[in-house]
Every structure is written in structure tokens, then in C-alpha cells.
C-alpha positions in Angstrom: -64.1 -130.3 114.2 -65.1 -134.0 114.2 -67.1 -135.7 111.6 -70.0 -136.1 114.1 -70.2 -132.4 114.4 -70.5 -131.8 110.6 -73.9 -131.7 108.7 -73.4 -134.2 105.8 -75.6 -134.3 102.7 -75.6 -136.3 99.5 -75.9 -134.9 96.0 -79.3 -134.8 94.4 -77.6 -136.9 91.6 -76.8 -139.7 94.0 -78.7 -142.9 93.5 -81.4 -143.9 96.0 -79.7 -147.3 96.6 -76.9 -145.8 98.5 -74.1 -147.1 96.3 -71.2 -145.1 94.8 -72.1 -141.9 96.7 -70.1 -139.3 98.4 -71.3 -136.9 101.2 -70.3 -133.4 101.6 -70.3 -131.0 104.6 -69.6 -127.3 104.3 -68.0 -125.2 107.1 -66.6 -121.8 107.1 -63.1 -123.1 106.5 -63.5 -126.0 104.0 -65.6 -128.4 102.1 -65.4 -131.9 103.7 -65.9 -135.0 101.5 -66.5 -138.6 102.6 -67.5 -142.0 101.2 -71.2 -142.6 102.2 -70.7 -146.4 102.2 -68.3 -146.2 105.2 -68.6 -143.0 107.1 -66.1 -144.2 109.8 -63.2 -143.8 107.3 -61.3 -140.5 107.3 -62.7 -137.8 105.2 -61.0 -135.3 102.8 -61.2 -131.5 103.5 -60.5 -129.0 100.7 -60.5 -125.2 100.4 -63.3 -123.4 98.7 -61.0 -122.6 95.9 -59.9 -126.2 95.5 -63.5 -127.4 95.5 -64.4 -124.8 92.8 -61.6 -126.0 90.6 -62.6 -129.6 91.1 -66.3 -129.0 90.3 -65.3 -127.0 87.2 -63.1 -129.8 86.0 -65.8 -132.4 86.5 -68.3 -130.3 84.7 -66.1 -130.1 81.6 -66.4 -133.9 81.4 
């Protein structure tokens, strides 16, 4: 699946000025993550389990 076929969204915590943001797209197979400042760069795809562990880690601070 190409990045143009994915539906990308930013976190509600992202600033309105567009700096320091990531975008996420969800498919049946993975969570895709990319830099919103340069959407032409390659993106990262992680499994749902990997994404869950990442979010839990970040939430702990």
C-alpha cells in the first residue's frame, strides 16, 4: 500500500503551527507513522502490539 492510499491524521495534541508533528494512518495490518513536515520521506510501519507497547511506554513518561 502506498502512502497516497493511506488516510493520515495528526494527534489532537499536535500544535496548530505544523511543527514537530507526526501523522498516523491505520490499516488492518499495521500502524503507519510519518513526519508531517516532509511527507515524501519514508514512513514507519509497526504492528498493533508494537504500537500499543510504544504508547504505554510514552504514557509512563
